[in-house]
C-alpha positions in Angstrom: -82.4 5.3 123.0 -82.0 2.8 125.9 -79.3 0.1 126.1 -81.7 -2.6 124.7 -82.5 -0.5 121.7 -78.9 0.4 121.0 -77.7 -3.2 121.2 -80.6 -4.4 119.0 -79.8 -1.8 116.3 -76.1 -2.6 116.3 -76.7 -6.3 116.2 -79.2 -5.9 113.4 -76.6 -4.0 111.4 -74.1 -6.8 112.1 -76.7 -9.4 111.0 -77.3 -7.5 107.7 -73.6 -7.2 107.1 -73.1 -10.9 107.6 -76.0 -11.8 105.3 -74.9 -9.4 102.5 -71.3 -10.7 102.8 -72.6 -14.3 102.7 -74.7 -13.5 99.6 -71.4 -12.7 97.9 -69.1 -15.3 99.6 -70.4 -18.8 100.0 -67.9 -19.6 102.8 -69.5 -16.9 104.9 -73.0 -18.2 104.0 -72.1 -21.6 105.4 -71.6 -19.9 108.8 -75.0 -18.1 108.8 -76.4 -20.3 111.6 -73.5 -20.1 114.1 -72.7 -16.5 113.2 -76.3 -15.4 113.5 -76.8 -17.0 116.8 -73.5 -15.7 118.0 -74.5 -12.1 117.1 -77.8 -12.7 118.9 -76.0 -13.9 122.0 -73.8 -10.8 122.0 -76.9 -8.6 121.5 -78.5 -10.1 124.5 -75.3 -9.7 126.6 -74.9 -6.0 125.4 -78.6 -5.3 126.1 -78.1 -6.1 129.8 -74.4 -5.5 130.3 -73.8 -4.0 133.7 -77.5 -3.5 134.5 -79.2 -4.7 137.6 -82.0 -6.9 136.5 -84.0 -9.9 137.7 -83.4 -13.2 136.0 -86.7 -13.0 134.3 -86.2 -9.4 133.1 -82.7 -10.2 131.8 -83.9 -13.3 130.0 -86.8 -11.4 128.4 -84.8 -8.4 127.3 -82.0 -10.6 126.0 -84.4 -12.8 124.1 -86.0 -9.6 122.5 -82.6 -8.3 121.4 -81.5 -11.7 120.0 -84.8 -12.4 118.2 -85.3 -8.9 116.7 -81.8 -8.7 115.2 -82.1 -12.2 113.8 -85.5 -11.7 112.3 -84.2 -8.7 110.4 -81.1 -10.5 109.2 -83.0 -13.6 108.2 -85.7 -11.5 106.4 -82.9 -9.8 104.3 -81.5 -13.3 103.6 -84.9 -14.5 102.5 -85.3 -11.4 100.2 -81.9 -12.1 98.6 -83.0 -15.7 98.0 -80.3 -17.3 100.1 -82.5 -19.1 102.6 -86.1 -20.4 102.5 -88.8 -18.3 104.2 -89.4 -21.3 106.6 -86.1 -20.5 108.3 -87.5 -17.2 109.6 -89.4 -18.9 112.4 -86.8 -21.4 113.3 -83.8 -19.0 113.1 -85.6 -16.3 115.1 -86.6 -18.8 117.8 -83.1 -20.2 118.0 -81.6 -16.7 118.2 -84.1 -15.7 120.9 -82.7 -18.5 123.0 -79.1 -17.4 122.5 -80.1 -13.8 123.2 -81.8 -14.9 126.4 -78.6 -16.7 127.4 -76.5 -13.6 126.6 -78.9 -11.4 128.6 -78.7 -13.6 131.7 -74.9 -13.7 131.5 -74.7 -9.9 130.9 -76.9 -8.8 133.8 -75.4 -7.5 137.1 -76.8 -9.5 140.0 
């Protein structure tokens, strides 16, 4: 598995852990937005960390890592009844942007 795949899997697990913990602890649930986007930014960074990539490639791969892990986490949260299904599109899009930023920061120039 390549670096993008590994970072996406690890970030997806982190998103699921956060969502399940938030299902049990309301204080954690109140941090879903910032926590989820933070995890997505780190996923984007990890996907490109140390790799030579063009700005466009880094942005694209970072966005993929951020969006995929967020979509998985949000889908679990929707299934648990903690957030509305309408959040899937907004949350995934927001996390794609933070993953993109992470990817651009993580790339080697």
